[in-house]
C-alpha positions, -999 to +999 in steps of 0.1 A: -279+143-556-263+172-537-291+171-512-285+134-506-248+140-501-255+168-477-280+146-458-254+118-455-227+142-443-250+158-418-261+125-403-225+114-399-217+147-382-247+144-360-236+109-350-201+121-341-215+151-322-236+128-300-206+106-292-189+137-280-219+148-260-223+115-243-186+114-234-186+148-218-220+153-201-246+134-182-276+118-197-300+139-177-286+172-189-283+160-225-318+148-226-332+179-211-315+201-236-324+177-264-360+180-254-358+218-256-342+216-290-368+192-303-397+215-291-379+245-306-375+227-339-412+217-339-421+254-337-407+258-372-423+228-389-449+248-409-440+284-416-466+301-437-443+305-467-411+288-478-401+252-477-427+224-472-432+208-438-402+190-424-411+154-413-392+150-381-407+116-374-395+103-408-362+119-404-358+103-370-361+068-386-332+077-409-308+086-381-280+063-370-291+039-342-273+059-316-293+090-324-325+070-325-318+058-290-309+093-277-341+108-293-363+084-273-343+082-241-369+088-215-348+103-186-347+141-189-341+154-154-328+143-120-338+146-084-311+172-076-324+196-103-360+192-092-350+199-056-336+234-065-370+250-068-400+229-056-434+246-064-461+242-039-486+219-056-498+201-025-536+198-021-549+221+007-572+203+031-555+168+027-532+151+051-529+129+082-555+133+109-538+123+142-570+120+163-590+104+134-619+129+139-642+127+108-653+163+114-618+173+101-624+158+067-655+172+052-668+201+030-671+184-004-700+177-027-696+142-013-678+130+018-667+094+023-655+077+055-638+043+051-622+019+076-599-011+071-605-040+095-601-078+097-633-095+086-645-131+082-667-137+051-683-170+041-678-173+003-709-185-014-704-216-036-667-219-024-673-256-017-671-260-055-635-247-056-609-272-067-571-269-064-553-259-096-553-288-120-521-308-124-498-298-153-507-261-151-476-255-130-446-278-125-452-284-088-489-292-089-495-330-090-532-334-080-565-317-082-593-320-056-620-301-038-607-280-010-636-283+014-670-301+019-687-268+028-684-231+018-652-218+034-648-187+056-622-162+044-604-142+071-590-111+054-581-075+055-611-055+043-623-020+037-659-009+046-679+021+058-664+036+089-683+028+121-697+059+139-689+083+110-714+104+091-733+086+063-716+084+029-734+084-005-723+049-014-733+034-047-756+004-053-753-028-033-746-047-066-714-027-069-705-033-032-727-008-014-711+002+019-688-028+019-704-045+048-719-075+030-689-091+013-653-089+001-660-063-025-653-029-009-676+002-008-689+016-041-679+052-045-696+078-067-677+108-079-690+131-105-669+153-129-664+188-117-672+180-081-651+180-049-649+148-028-634+143+006-623+107+015-612+098+050-595+064+055-588+048+089-566+017+094-580-005+122-564-037+111-549-058+139-512-048+138-502-084+148-521-101+120-498-122+098-467-107+113-447-139+110-440-161+080-457-140+054-433-112+045-402-126+025-369-130+044-334-134+031-336-171+038-369-173+017-352-157-012-322-180-010-345-210-011-363-195-041-331-189-060-317-223-053-350-241-062-365-217-087-381-233-118-392-214-148-429-219-152-438-245-177-403-255-188-385-271-158-355-249-166-334-228-143-326-194-157-292-184-142-286-150-156-297-124-181-273-102-200-275-064-207-285-073-243-315-093-230-300-126-239-310-153-214-288-180-202-309-212-198-295-242-179-312-276-175-325-282-140-300-297-117-268-288-135-248-281-104-255-244-100-239-234-066-264-228-039-268-192-028-264-184+009-288-158+024-260-139+040-242-135+007-272-120-012-272-083-018-303-062-012-296-029-031-330-014-024-352-029+004-382-009-008-386-035-036-388-064-012-425-067-003-433-059+033-397-051+041-401-013+048-436-016+062-426-032+095-421-066+078-459-068+074-487-061+050-509-041+073-500-006+060-516+009+029-529+039+011-556+045-014-555+051-052-584+062-075-575+040-105-580+058-139-595+090-123-584+124-135-575+138-101-544+153-085-515+129-077-523+113-043-497+085-035-471+107-018-472+130+012-483+157+012-509+148-013-502+165-047-465+173-037-439+181-063-410+172-039-391+144-058-381+128-024-416+128-009-424+096+010-454+074+003-486+081+021-487+053+046-518+047+067-506+027+097-526+003+120-517+020+152-521+057+164-486+061+179-471+080+149-503+100+141-507+082+108-537+060+114-560+082+094-556+102+062-579+127+046-579+129+008-593+158-011-602+151-047-612+178-072-626+157-101-616+171-135-647+186-152-636+168-184-634+134-168-652+106-185-684+092-171-679+055-167-666+027-145-634+032-125-618+015-095-601+023-062-576+001-045-546+001-022-513+013-036-486+014-010-455+000-027-445-033-011-480-042+002-504-037-027-501-073-039-510-088-005-538-063+002-553-068-033-553-106-028-571-097+004-598-078-014-590-042-004-605-026-035-639-015-049-658+000-078-659+038-085-687+051-108-687+086-123-719+083-143-751+098-131-772+113-158-802+123-136-801+160-125-798+160-086-825+179-067-799+204-054-786+213-088-777+250-093-807+271-103-789+295-127-805+296-161-777+277-179-780+248-202-775+214-186-744+208-207-727+235-187-728+213-156-700+187-159-716+165-132-751+164-148-745+168-186-766+140-200-748+141-234-716+130-217-731+101-199-727+066-213-758+054-194-779+082-208-767+073-243-777+036-237-812+047-226-816+068-257-803+041-280-826+015-264-856+038-269-846+045-305-840+008-313-870-003-293-850-026-271-860-032-234-833-018-210-840-012-173-820-011-141-825-048-138-805-053-171-773-038-156-748-064-141-717-054-122-690-080-130-660-074-108-635-103-113-606-108-090-583-136-080-571-145-045-544-169-033-554-190-003-540-212+023-558-229+052-555-209+084-533-221+112-495-217+116-489-254+110-499-250+074-476-221+065-450-231+040-416-225+055-400-231+021-420-211-005-409-234-033-424-265-016-458-279-026-488-264-007-498-282+024-535-292+030-555-305+059-558-343+061-595-342+053-620-318+036-643-325+066-619-311+092-623-277+108-590-265+093-605-271+058-633-247+064-612-216+070-588-199+046-567-167+044-542-152+020-510-172+017-476-157+021-462-135-007-435-157-022-457-188-023-483-167-042-457-152-065-438-183-076-466-197-075-468-228-052-502-217-038-526-241-054-559-225-043-562-195-065-600-190-072-613-162-094-643-147-076-670-126-092-684-098-071-687-114-036-691-151-047-676-180-065-694-186-098-725-165-090-757-168-110-772-138-128-807-135-143-814-119-176-842-117-202-841-126-238-844-097-262-833-072-236-801-051-237-779-068-210-750-046-198-721-064-181-698-038-165-666-058-163-637-048-139-606-070-136-587-067-103-563-096-108-530-092-090-509-113-114-531-131-138-553-122-167-591-120-166-612-132-195-649-129-207-667-153-230-704-163-230-715-197-243-749-215-244-757-250-231-744-265-264-711-246-261-719-221-289-703-187-283-726-157-279-716-125-297-716-092-280-708-055-284-681-036-265-690+000-258-662+014-236-627+007-223-614+019-189-645+041-184-643+060-217-671+055-241-666+044-278-680+064-306-700+034-318-706-001-303-680-025-315-692-060-325-674-092-314-688-119-336-692-156-329-680-164-364-646-161-382-650-125-394-625-114-369-598-137-383-590-112-410-583-084-385-561-108-365-542-118-396-535-082-405-522-076-370-501-108-369-487-099-403-465-074-385-448-104-370-444-121-403-427-092-418-398-097-394-392-130-413-388-152-382-402-186-376-422-174-346-441-149-368-449-176-394-461-199-367-484-173-353-499-166-387-506-203-392-521-204-357-545-176-365-555-192-398-565-223-379-587-205-354-622-217-348-654-195-345-655-200-308-622-181-305-638-148-317-661-132-291-636-131-263-622-104-241-589-105-223-581-080-195-552-073-172-554-060-137-571-026-135-587-028-169-625-023-174-649-030-203-686-024-207-702-052-228-737-054-243-753-088-249-786-095-266-796-130-256-818-146-283-832-176-265-840-186-229-817-211-213-786-215-192-754-197-202-719-198-189-694-170-186-658-182-185-622-173-191-595-192-209-559-195-197-526-203-213-497-224-200-480-205-173-510-182-167-543-189-150-562-220-162-597-221-176-622-210-150-659-207-150-668-172-137-706-172-136-739-186-148-766-166-165-802-179-164-821-163-193-858-162-193-880-155-223-895-121-228-932-115-232-929-118-270-900-140-279-871-162-268-891-193-258-873-215-283-849-214-312-878-210-336-890-180-317-857-161-312-855-126-301-835-114-331-808-089-321-813-053-331-785-037-351-767-011-330-733-010-346-737+024-362-753+042-333-733+072-323-726+079-286-723+116-277-703+106-246-674+094-268-641+111-265-626+126-297-598+105-312-589+127-341-583+158-319-555+142-299-540+127-330-536+162-345-521+178-315-483+183-316-460+159-299-433+175-277-417+144-264-410+108-275-406+084-246-391+050-252-393+025-224-387-012-219-404-033-192-375-055-182-363-081-157-328-091-146-321-125-130-292-120-108-290-149-083-270-129-059-296-100-055-328-097-036-356-096-047-352-123-072-365-117-099-354-080-102-380-060-122-375-025-135-376-002-165-349+008-190-347+030-221-364+016-252-332+000-264-323-017-231-300+011-217-299+020-180-319-007-161-337+010-132-356-008-105-379+014-085-365+041-062-389+059-040-369+091-037-356+094-073-373+112-101-357+115-136-388+121-158-407+153-159-433+167-183-452+200-187-489+202-183-508+210-215-483+191-237-484+157-254-460+128-256-458+096-276-448+065-256-433+034-271-433+007-244-416-026-251-414-060-234-390-088-242-408-111-218-430-141-228-460-129-208-484-099-210-476-069-189-504-043-181-489-008-183-508+018-161-501+055-156-518+079-132-536+113-136-543+113-174-555+086-198-539+079-232-548+069-267-535+036-281-520+042-315-504+009-324-497-027-311-469-049-324-458-084-315-424-101-316-404-072-333-372-092-330-364-127-342-338-132-315-363-133-286-367-165-266-399-183-257-401-214-236-418-234-264-431-228-299-466-240-289-467-214-261-454-187-285-481-195-310-508-192-283-494-160-270-491-143-303-525-155-314-539-140-282-520-108-289-535-106-323-570-107-311-561-086-281-549-058-303-584-055-317-595-043-283-567-017-281-559+003-312-577+036-316-591+034-280-587+055-250-574+037-219-556+042-186-542+006-186-530-013-216-515-048-221-480-050-236-480-082-257-455-109-251-422-100-269-439-069-284-447-032-279-475-006-277-474+030-289-495+055-269-502+092-271-509+110-239-517+147-233-514+161-198-546+182-197-565+172-166-571+198-139-597+209-113-628+229-121-627+266-110-665+271-110-697+251-113-698+253-151-666+235-155-641+262-162-606+249-159-578+274-149-549+250-141-537+215-145-529+188-120-492+186-111-470+167-088-452+134-083-469+101-093-460+068-109-464+045-139-460+008-134-469-027-144-503-036-131-493-071-123-488-060-088-463-087-079-440-071-106-448-036-094-441-045-058-407-059-068-395-029-089-415-025-121-426+010-112-412+044-120-417+079-106-429+107-129-432+145-122-458+167-139-457+205-139-488+227-144-475+242-176-484+276-189-512+295-172-548+291-184-573+319-187-610+320-180-636+318-208-638+349-229-670+365-242-678+359-279-661+384-301-635+395-276-598+396-286-571+383-264-534+372-266-524+339-281-509+324-250-542+322-231-548+286-243-584+293-251-582+300-288-602+285-318-591+254-336-575+271-366-540+284-361-540+321-367-502+322-362-495+303-394-476+276-375-490+242-384-478+225-353-500+246-330-534+234-319-551+267-325-535+294-304-533+270-275-497+260-285-485+293-301-449+299-292-437+330-275-426+345-308-462+346-320-473+371-293-442+392-300-454+394-336-489+405-325-507+372-330-541+373-312-573+354-314-610+363-317-635+341-298-659+325-323-693+340-329-722+317-337-698+288-342-678+305-369-641+304-363-625+338-370-587+343-367-565+371-377-528+380-379-499+357-387-463+354-374-438+363-401-416+335-415-385+356-411-393+363-375-396+326-368-362+319-383-346+348-365-358+334-332-340+302-340-309+321-350-309+339-317-312+306-297-284+291-317-261+321-312-268+322-275-257+285-272-221+294-276-218+301-239-236+270-228-221+236-216-208+213-242-239+191-244-261+222-250-237+236-276-238+203-293-276+203-294-276+239-306-253+230-335-274+199-342-305+222-344-288+245-369-277+215-390-313+201-390-327+234-401-302+235-429-311+200-439-348+208-438-343+238-461-322+218-486-345+188-485-374+211-492 
C-alpha cells in the first residue's frame, strides 16, 4: 500500500515538474537532456544484486499523458546547436566535376557512368491502354482506348554515358545499360566493396519549362475547385486536434485569390526552387547501407547543407557529380533500387522513369578474388552463405526442384501519368477534365509525355498506366514444376502496387515470399489460395475491435466474409520489394494483376505468364506437378531478428504523418510531420535539423497516420525491424464512407501479415493506424577486404513518405547521425581488451543486463576494471563485474552535479532521482 501511495505521489510530482520545465525551457533542450536521463537510467536496469529489473516501458504507460508525450517527443536538438561543432564526415573523392571528365571519378571495385537525356520510347502493347474507368475518380466520365497503335513516350531518361568507360551493368532483363527502354541501367554493388558513380545531366534545359511546374494561379484554382477523392466533399480546414471540417460541395466557400495565398516555404512547392522546372535531380541508392548522399558535400554533417543538385547546363559547374559509395560489409544481398531524389522534382522524374534496379547478390567467386588463404565467408562480397540466390540453388537441389537462370523474372512495376504531347493539350486549369485528341487515329494520339504535376497529383490525369519492366502487360514464359522466382519492385509515385496470380478459370495461385526489401527471410512464408490466412487477419483486426468502435466491428465482419481468392495477394508501396516463389502445377495461361480500392489505383492487369509443361508433368490437371514443401527450409542468408530485439533501446521516437488543409497556404495540401500526439506540425525545411542519433545505438519508432490512405515510410542508411502494426487506434477518426473503411482495414489486416517480424527499409502505415519499428544505426564502411568495420556512417539524411507527391510537398524530415563511440579492429582469440572496444562476446561481463555484451558497457564499467576475453573455440568467456554500489554512486554523482544546470536539466535530474527511488521501492 505504501509503495502504491509513493508511486502516485511521485507521478503527480513528475507531472508538475514537467509543466514547470516546459514553461521555462525550449523543447529541444528539454528533450536532449531527457534523452540523456533515459539512457543513464537504462544503465541501472539490471544491477547484479539488489532490486529486480525496473520495467521502464511498463512504467512509461502508467505516466500521465503529458509525460507520455514528452517521453516520445522526437525533436532532441536544433540547427544552432549542431552548427557549433560540425565534424568532417564528408566522403573524400565525391563532389561536382565541373568539366565532366570521367577520369576524375574512378578507382572503385566498380565504376559506373550514367547520363540523363531526353529519349523517345515506343511502349510495347500500349495500344491496349484505356483511360481510367468512370467512377474511379469524381471527374472521370468515360473510358476508352487512347490510341490505335503503340504510343511513343517522350521522357527524361537515365542510361549509360556516351563515350565513357564501360560499366559492369547487370542483366538486360533488369535494364542492362538502360539503352533499350524506360527502365534505367541495372547496377551491381557487392557488400564490402567501393563503387564510384558519375552522373551527368544532359536533359534539354528548355524541356517542359512552361505549364508544368505549379504556379500561384494553379493552386488558387485547385483550392477553389478541390474535391475530396470519392466523396464529392470540400474539406475546408483541419484543426490542431486532427478534427476535419467537411462541407458539402458548393456551400459558398469564398474563392481564394492567388495573390492572397501565403507560401511559407517555397521548397515544398514542386519545381519552385529548381528554376520552375523538373530538369534538375540527384541520385539515391534506395535501401542501401551506404553513407548519406543527398546533401553536398556527400556525407556532410552540416545541418544547413544544400541538396546535391545536378543541373542540365554547365554554367554553374554542377552538370556532373561523382558519388563514392563504400558498401557496408554487412549489407544484405538482395534486390534494391536507385532513383532520383531531389526534393521538388522526384515525383515528376519518377513518373518519367528515372530509376532502375540495384542488385547486391552475386554468389559466384570472381576470378580476381584475393588469393589469401582465408575462408570464403571472410569476403563479404563473395560469401555464399549470405546470398539468397545461393540459398535458392541449394534448396532447389535438396528438394529436387528445377531452378535455372531462365526461372528468374525481374518484375519492376511503376506507374506513369500521361498526356498527349503538344501545348494545345496542356490543362491550364489542373482541376479540369483531361483533354484528348479528336481521334485515336490522329498523329497527336500516338505521342505522349508526362503531364503537369498538379493534374497528376489531384488527379485529373486519366491516362495512368502501370508498366512492367519496359512494357505494358508483358508476357513471361515459365515451366510447370520449376521454381519460378519473381523479383518484384514497386516504383509507384503515389499509388499502390499489387501482385496476385490467377489461372484461366480465375483460381488464385498460392506462392511463397522469401524476402522483403532485399533482406532474406529465415524460412519461405506461404501465402495460400485458401482461407487459412483469415485467422491471422482476424487476430490483427481484433486490435481494432478492442477499441470498441463501429469501424473496428465492421472491419472484423469484412474479414470474416473474405473469399479464398483474397488470400495470396501482395500489396506494396513505392520503393518496396519482395521476392516471390511460384510453383506452377499445370501448363496454361496465367494472369498477374493488382486490385485497387476507391480513391486509389483501379484494378489493372500487369502481365501474362505462359506456362509450358515440364518433361515429366504439368500437361493437364490429372498430371499436375505437385508443389514440393519448402516452408521449413532455413536460409543462411537470413538476418537475425532476435538479436536486435534483445539490444537496448536508447530512444523512443513518436511521429505522426500529418496533413493540414489551410486554403490560404501553398502548397495545398500541406504535408508534414508532428510528434506522435499531434504536437508541433513541421513541413519540410531543407536547412533545419532537430533530430540526431548516435551510431551504434538503437531506437524504437512509433509512426502514426490519421489519414484514410496508406503511407509508405522510408528512412535512409539503416534498415529496421517491424515490431507491430495496428489499425484505427481511435474511434474519433473520420473515413469518407463505411464501405471504404472496411476495405482499407481489411487490406491493412492482410498487409500486416507481410510486415510484422520482418526487416524492411520501407513500410506502409495503415489507414488510421500506426507501425512500431526498431532501428539500430550500425552500418559503416569496410576497413579491409575481410569486412572489418572500424566506423559507422554519419551525416545528414532524411526520412519521408514514399508517396513522392507527399514527400515533394512537405512530408519529409531531416535526420542527423553521428558515428558514435570508436570501434576497434578484431582481436586475436584469447586476448583481453577494454570493454568499450565494441567487439566483446554476447554475454555481459559487466553485470548490466541492458548491455549487449560489452558493446554497450557504460563508462563506469571500464572504471571498475571490466574487460572482455575474446572467445576461444566458440566458447564465450567473460570475467569481472561492475559493483552495484559503484553503479549507484555514478548516478548520485550525476544528480548532484545537476544543481548547477539550467532548470530543465535540474528538473530531469530530480526526475531521475525520483524514478530510481520508485524503482527501489517497487522492487
